[in-house]
N, CA and C atoms as an extended XYZ file, in Angstrom:
318
Properties=species:S:1:pos:R:3:atomname:S:1:resname:S:1:resid:I:1 pbc="F F F"
N       -13.184      -27.113        7.070 N   MET     1
C       -11.758      -27.090        6.789 CA  MET     1
C       -11.192      -25.737        7.229 C   MET     1
N       -10.183      -25.776        8.069 N   GLU     2
C        -9.582      -24.552        8.587 CA  GLU     2
C        -8.505      -24.074        7.628 C   GLU     2
N        -8.575      -22.804        7.259 N   SER     3
C        -7.556      -22.274        6.353 CA  SER     3
C        -6.393      -21.733        7.162 C   SER     3
N        -5.221      -21.810        6.581 N   GLN     4
C        -4.034      -21.290        7.228 CA  GLN     4
C        -4.018      -19.779        7.109 C   GLN     4
N        -3.613      -19.093        8.179 N   PRO     5
C        -3.536      -17.639        8.069 CA  PRO     5
C        -2.426      -17.233        7.123 C   PRO     5
N        -2.667      -16.204        6.386 N   THR     6
C        -1.629      -15.695        5.502 CA  THR     6
C        -0.679      -14.835        6.315 C   THR     6
N         0.448      -14.495        5.729 N   LEU     7
C         1.410      -13.638        6.403 CA  LEU     7
C         0.751      -12.329        6.789 C   LEU     7
N        -0.047      -11.765        5.896 N   PHE     8
C        -0.687      -10.483        6.173 CA  PHE     8
C        -1.682      -10.626        7.317 C   PHE     8
N        -2.460      -11.714        7.345 N   ASP     9
C        -3.423      -11.916        8.428 CA  ASP     9
C        -2.716      -12.053        9.766 C   ASP     9
N        -1.578      -12.704        9.779 N   ALA    10
C        -0.848      -12.939       11.016 CA  ALA    10
C        -0.109      -11.697       11.491 C   ALA    10
N         0.078      -10.734       10.618 N   ALA    11
C         0.866       -9.535       10.950 CA  ALA    11
C         0.028       -8.284       10.782 C   ALA    11
N        -0.960       -8.129       11.620 N   GLN    12
C        -1.880       -7.006       11.456 CA  GLN    12
C        -1.316       -5.682       11.916 C   GLN    12
N        -0.313       -5.692       12.782 N   ASN    13
C         0.150       -4.375       13.208 CA  ASN    13
C         1.181       -3.821       12.244 C   ASN    13
N         1.250       -2.538       12.218 N   ARG    14
C         2.046       -1.780       11.264 CA  ARG    14
C         3.516       -2.173       11.266 C   ARG    14
N         4.101       -2.327       12.425 N   ASN    15
C         5.526       -2.646       12.505 CA  ASN    15
C         5.839       -4.018       11.933 C   ASN    15
N         4.989       -4.993       12.211 N   GLU    16
C         5.215       -6.338       11.674 CA  GLU    16
C         5.126       -6.349       10.153 C   GLU    16
N         4.136       -5.671        9.617 N   VAL    17
C         3.989       -5.615        8.165 CA  VAL    17
C         5.175       -4.867        7.551 C   VAL    17
N         5.537       -3.759        8.175 N   TYR    18
C         6.663       -2.972        7.669 CA  TYR    18
C         7.935       -3.818        7.611 C   TYR    18
N         8.217       -4.563        8.673 N   HIS    19
C         9.431       -5.388        8.698 CA  HIS    19
C         9.352       -6.556        7.717 C   HIS    19
N         8.153       -7.020        7.425 N   ALA    20
C         7.995       -8.105        6.447 CA  ALA    20
C         8.279       -7.620        5.027 C   ALA    20
N         7.923       -6.369        4.722 N   ILE    21
C         8.110       -5.862        3.358 CA  ILE    21
C         9.381       -5.059        3.183 C   ILE    21
N         9.945       -4.586        4.287 N   GLU    22
C        11.108       -3.692        4.237 CA  GLU    22
C        12.257       -4.221        3.376 C   GLU    22
N        12.609       -5.502        3.472 N   PRO    23
C        13.737       -5.970        2.657 CA  PRO    23
C        13.472       -5.968        1.143 C   PRO    23
N        12.200       -5.855        0.765 N   PHE    24
C        11.838       -6.030       -0.641 CA  PHE    24
C        11.352       -4.763       -1.333 C   PHE    24
N        11.084       -3.714       -0.563 N   LEU    25
C        10.625       -2.449       -1.124 CA  LEU    25
C        11.515       -1.333       -0.614 C   LEU    25
N        11.624       -0.276       -1.397 N   SER    26
C        12.363        0.886       -0.911 CA  SER    26
C        11.630        1.454        0.311 C   SER    26
N        12.345        2.213        1.114 N   GLU    27
C        11.749        2.788        2.319 CA  GLU    27
C        10.549        3.666        1.976 C   GLU    27
N        10.658        4.454        0.923 N   LYS    28
C         9.574        5.364        0.542 CA  LYS    28
C         8.339        4.595        0.068 C   LYS    28
N         8.539        3.545       -0.713 N   ARG    29
C         7.405        2.721       -1.147 CA  ARG    29
C         6.732        2.079        0.056 C   ARG    29
N         7.542        1.552        0.968 N   ALA    30
C         6.992        0.909        2.165 CA  ALA    30
C         6.196        1.903        2.997 C   ALA    30
N         6.676        3.132        3.118 N   GLN    31
C         5.960        4.148        3.893 CA  GLN    31
C         4.601        4.461        3.270 C   GLN    31
N         4.561        4.554        1.949 N   VAL    32
C         3.293        4.821        1.265 CA  VAL    32
C         2.346        3.627        1.434 C   VAL    32
N         2.854        2.421        1.298 N   LEU    33
C         2.029        1.222        1.464 CA  LEU    33
C         1.441        1.162        2.873 C   LEU    33
N         2.257        1.409        3.873 N   ILE    34
C         1.787        1.378        5.256 CA  ILE    34
C         0.755        2.490        5.497 C   ILE    34
N         0.990        3.662        4.921 N   ALA    35
C         0.027        4.760        5.081 CA  ALA    35
C        -1.335        4.371        4.507 C   ALA    35
N        -1.332        3.767        3.333 N   ILE    36
C        -2.595        3.332        2.725 CA  ILE    36
C        -3.246        2.272        3.595 C   ILE    36
N        -2.461        1.348        4.111 N   MET    37
C        -3.000        0.304        4.964 CA  MET    37
C        -3.634        0.913        6.218 C   MET    37
N        -2.962        1.871        6.827 N   GLU    38
C        -3.488        2.505        8.042 CA  GLU    38
C        -4.748        3.318        7.768 C   GLU    38
N        -4.811        3.957        6.608 N   LEU    39
C        -5.983        4.756        6.251 CA  LEU    39
C        -7.141        3.884        5.771 C   LEU    39
N        -6.855        2.676        5.337 N   GLY    40
C        -7.885        1.778        4.801 CA  GLY    40
C        -8.093        2.014        3.319 C   GLY    40
N        -8.581        3.159        2.985 N   GLU    41
C        -8.719        3.627        1.607 CA  GLU    41
C        -8.253        5.073        1.612 C   GLU    41
N        -7.552        5.481        0.555 N   ALA    42
C        -7.007        6.836        0.575 CA  ALA    42
C        -6.750        7.365       -0.821 C   ALA    42
N        -6.904        8.672       -0.952 N   THR    43
C        -6.490        9.367       -2.168 CA  THR    43
C        -5.019        9.746       -2.018 C   THR    43
N        -4.403       10.149       -3.106 N   ASP    44
C        -3.011       10.612       -3.039 CA  ASP    44
C        -2.879       11.777       -2.061 C   ASP    44
N        -3.863       12.657       -2.057 N   GLU    45
C        -3.832       13.811       -1.170 CA  GLU    45
C        -3.866       13.394        0.300 C   GLU    45
N        -4.679       12.388        0.622 N   GLN    46
C        -4.754       11.905        1.998 CA  GLN    46
C        -3.448       11.243        2.431 C   GLN    46
N        -2.838       10.508        1.501 N   ILE    47
C        -1.546        9.873        1.793 CA  ILE    47
C        -0.497       10.952        2.057 C   ILE    47
N        -0.467       11.968        1.205 N   ALA    48
C         0.492       13.064        1.365 CA  ALA    48
C         0.306       13.757        2.709 C   ALA    48
N        -0.931       13.977        3.082 N   GLU    49
C        -1.217       14.633        4.362 CA  GLU    49
C        -0.741       13.768        5.531 C   GLU    49
N        -1.013       12.476        5.464 N   LYS    50
C        -0.607       11.573        6.544 CA  LYS    50
C         0.906       11.518        6.697 C   LYS    50
N         1.623       11.501        5.567 N   LEU    51
C         3.081       11.385        5.605 CA  LEU    51
C         3.786       12.741        5.713 C   LEU    51
N         3.020       13.821        5.584 N   HIS    52
C         3.588       15.182        5.576 CA  HIS    52
C         4.572       15.339        4.415 C   HIS    52
N         4.155       14.822        3.259 N   TRP    53
C         4.935       14.892        2.029 CA  TRP    53
C         4.205       15.773        1.025 C   TRP    53
N         4.953       16.186       -0.014 N   THR    54
C         4.299       16.855       -1.138 CA  THR    54
C         3.592       15.794       -1.978 C   THR    54
N         2.596       16.221       -2.724 N   ILE    55
C         1.831       15.285       -3.545 CA  ILE    55
C         2.712       14.591       -4.580 C   ILE    55
N         3.683       15.332       -5.155 N   ASN    56
C         4.552       14.736       -6.175 CA  ASN    56
C         5.420       13.615       -5.611 C   ASN    56
N         5.788       13.722       -4.362 N   ARG    57
C         6.575       12.667       -3.719 CA  ARG    57
C         5.740       11.401       -3.534 C   ARG    57
N         4.456       11.566       -3.283 N   VAL    58
C         3.555       10.428       -3.078 CA  VAL    58
C         3.210        9.735       -4.383 C   VAL    58
N         2.855       10.511       -5.408 N   THR    59
C         2.316        9.898       -6.628 CA  THR    59
C         3.309        8.973       -7.315 C   THR    59
N         4.567        9.301       -7.274 N   GLY    60
C         5.568        8.421       -7.883 CA  GLY    60
C         5.641        7.080       -7.186 C   GLY    60
N         5.685        7.105       -5.843 N   ARG    61
C         5.750        5.861       -5.072 CA  ARG    61
C         4.451        5.081       -5.195 C   ARG    61
N         3.324        5.788       -5.187 N   ARG    62
C         2.027        5.115       -5.331 CA  ARG    62
C         1.927        4.430       -6.685 C   ARG    62
N         2.415        5.089       -7.716 N   HIS    63
C         2.388        4.494       -9.049 CA  HIS    63
C         3.250        3.227       -9.094 C   HIS    63
N         4.401        3.255       -8.454 N   GLU    64
C         5.271        2.069       -8.400 CA  GLU    64
C         4.577        0.919       -7.679 C   GLU    64
N         3.879        1.213       -6.598 N   LEU    65
C         3.131        0.180       -5.878 CA  LEU    65
C         1.990       -0.365       -6.725 C   LEU    65
N         1.375        0.513       -7.494 N   GLN    66
C         0.311        0.084       -8.403 CA  GLN    66
C         0.877       -0.838       -9.485 C   GLN    66
N         2.039       -0.496      -10.026 N   ASP    67
C         2.679       -1.347      -11.034 CA  ASP    67
C         3.008       -2.735      -10.487 C   ASP    67
N         3.306       -2.821       -9.194 N   LEU    68
C         3.588       -4.106       -8.537 CA  LEU    68
C         2.308       -4.826       -8.113 C   LEU    68
N         1.159       -4.203       -8.361 N   SER    69
C        -0.169       -4.710       -7.971 CA  SER    69
C        -0.331       -4.848       -6.465 C   SER    69
N         0.457       -4.107       -5.691 N   LEU    70
C         0.346       -4.164       -4.233 CA  LEU    70
C        -0.782       -3.278       -3.713 C   LEU    70
N        -1.213       -2.342       -4.545 N   ILE    71
C        -2.388       -1.539       -4.230 CA  ILE    71
C        -3.295       -1.551       -5.452 C   ILE    71
N        -4.562       -1.215       -5.216 N   GLU    72
C        -5.519       -1.199       -6.317 CA  GLU    72
C        -6.476       -0.028       -6.150 C   GLU    72
N        -6.948        0.460       -7.272 N   GLN    73
C        -7.925        1.540       -7.254 CA  GLN    73
C        -9.285        0.935       -6.931 C   GLN    73
N        -9.964        1.522       -5.951 N   VAL    74
C       -11.258        0.991       -5.540 CA  VAL    74
C       -12.390        1.982       -5.778 C   VAL    74
N       -12.068        3.116       -6.346 N   GLY    75
C       -13.102        4.093       -6.629 CA  GLY    75
C       -12.506        5.441       -6.959 C   GLY    75
N       -13.388        6.417       -7.117 N   THR    76
C       -12.975        7.792       -7.352 CA  THR    76
C       -13.880        8.707       -6.532 C   THR    76
N       -13.385        9.904       -6.310 N   GLU    77
C       -14.198       10.936       -5.691 CA  GLU    77
C       -13.926       12.236       -6.422 C   GLU    77
N       -14.852       13.151       -6.306 N   LYS    78
C       -14.709       14.436       -6.980 CA  LYS    78
C       -13.726       15.309       -6.193 C   LYS    78
N       -12.720       15.808       -6.891 N   GLY    79
C       -11.737       16.686       -6.276 CA  GLY    79
C       -12.252       18.111       -6.175 C   GLY    79
N       -11.466       19.007       -5.577 N   PRO    80
C       -11.927       20.386       -5.361 CA  PRO    80
C       -12.192       21.167       -6.652 C   PRO    80
N       -11.599       20.775       -7.757 N   TYR    81
C       -11.813       21.477       -9.028 CA  TYR    81
C       -12.704       20.680       -9.975 C   TYR    81
N       -13.365       19.663       -9.440 N   GLY    82
C       -14.288       18.873      -10.238 CA  GLY    82
C       -13.672       17.668      -10.922 C   GLY    82
N       -12.358       17.529      -10.861 N   TYR    83
C       -11.692       16.386      -11.476 CA  TYR    83
C       -11.766       15.176      -10.552 C   TYR    83
N       -11.867       13.975      -11.122 N   PRO    84
C       -11.928       12.792      -10.259 CA  PRO    84
C       -10.562       12.487       -9.629 C   PRO    84
N       -10.591       12.045       -8.380 N   ARG    85
C        -9.388       11.605       -7.676 CA  ARG    85
C        -9.558       10.127       -7.368 C   ARG    85
N        -8.523        9.359       -7.638 N   SER    86
C        -8.575        7.920       -7.383 CA  SER    86
C        -8.475        7.626       -5.897 C   SER    86
N        -9.168        6.571       -5.496 N   ILE    87
C        -9.105        6.074       -4.126 CA  ILE    87
C        -8.401        4.720       -4.180 C   ILE    87
N        -7.396        4.537       -3.310 N   TRP    88
C        -6.539        3.352       -3.320 CA  TRP    88
C        -6.687        2.553       -2.041 C   TRP    88
N        -6.466        1.247       -2.173 N   GLN    89
C        -6.374        0.389       -0.996 CA  GLN    89
C        -5.332       -0.687       -1.258 C   GLN    89
N        -4.850       -1.302       -0.188 N   VAL    90
C        -3.856       -2.365       -0.305 CA  VAL    90
C        -4.535       -3.606       -0.868 C   VAL    90
N        -3.893       -4.247       -1.825 N   ASN    91
C        -4.345       -5.512       -2.376 CA  ASN    91
C        -3.717       -6.610       -1.526 C   ASN    91
N        -4.432       -7.070       -0.504 N   THR    92
C        -3.843       -7.986        0.481 CA  THR    92
C        -3.425       -9.322       -0.130 C   THR    92
N        -4.177       -9.828       -1.074 N   LEU    93
C        -3.788      -11.095       -1.711 CA  LEU    93
C        -2.460      -10.945       -2.440 C   LEU    93
N        -2.325       -9.876       -3.201 N   GLN    94
C        -1.088       -9.650       -3.939 CA  GLN    94
C         0.067       -9.357       -2.988 C   GLN    94
N        -0.198       -8.643       -1.898 N   LEU    95
C         0.849       -8.362       -0.919 CA  LEU    95
C         1.364       -9.658       -0.298 C   LEU    95
N         0.453      -10.551        0.076 N   ASN    96
C         0.862      -11.850        0.614 CA  ASN    96
C         1.707      -12.617       -0.388 C   ASN    96
N         1.248      -12.651       -1.628 N   TYR    97
C         1.977      -13.351       -2.676 CA  TYR    97
C         3.356      -12.732       -2.882 C   TYR    97
N         3.412      -11.415       -2.942 N   PHE    98
C         4.675      -10.701       -3.149 CA  PHE    98
C         5.681      -11.036       -2.049 C   PHE    98
N         5.253      -10.959       -0.801 N   ILE    99
C         6.155      -11.244        0.319 CA  ILE    99
C         6.621      -12.696        0.280 C   ILE    99
N         5.699      -13.607        0.033 N   THR   100
C         6.042      -15.032       -0.027 CA  THR   100
C         7.050      -15.307       -1.133 C   THR   100
N         6.818      -14.753       -2.316 N   GLN   101
C         7.736      -14.967       -3.441 CA  GLN   101
C         9.109      -14.357       -3.162 C   GLN   101
N         9.138      -13.174       -2.587 N   GLN   102
C        10.430      -12.540       -2.286 CA  GLN   102
C        11.199      -13.336       -1.250 C   GLN   102
N        10.514      -13.873       -0.259 N   GLN   103
C        11.181      -14.671        0.766 CA  GLN   103
C        11.722      -15.966        0.184 C   GLN   103
N        11.009      -16.565       -0.746 N   LYS   104
C        11.493      -17.790       -1.400 CA  LYS   104
C        12.741      -17.531       -2.212 C   LYS   104
N        12.786      -16.369       -2.868 N   GLU   105
C        13.923      -16.035       -3.724 CA  GLU   105
C        15.160      -15.646       -2.925 C   GLU   105
N        14.968      -15.201       -1.706 N   ASN   106
C        16.099      -14.756       -0.883 CA  ASN   106
C        16.366      -15.736        0.166 C   ASN   106
């Protein structure tokens, strides 16, 4: 039985995904989501470095994406001062669901 491709599977490049989510997320949230997607897995510090943002600008948007279940914590690593840092990745199933539901509502 052949499964139908999801929106995310059909839109693997950054621009297509960005345009699919752009109407439903703020620009800053979308930028953080795309950065995580491009990095595969990333800490807040890695996201900040990629976007050339301060860490405080990233953590707020990352937390909002986490609240929407669009990203998920997949591990931790030891930070420079010994404290654990969370590692994040895009939750592709939830992202597909989110986009589909938003498109149905609009």
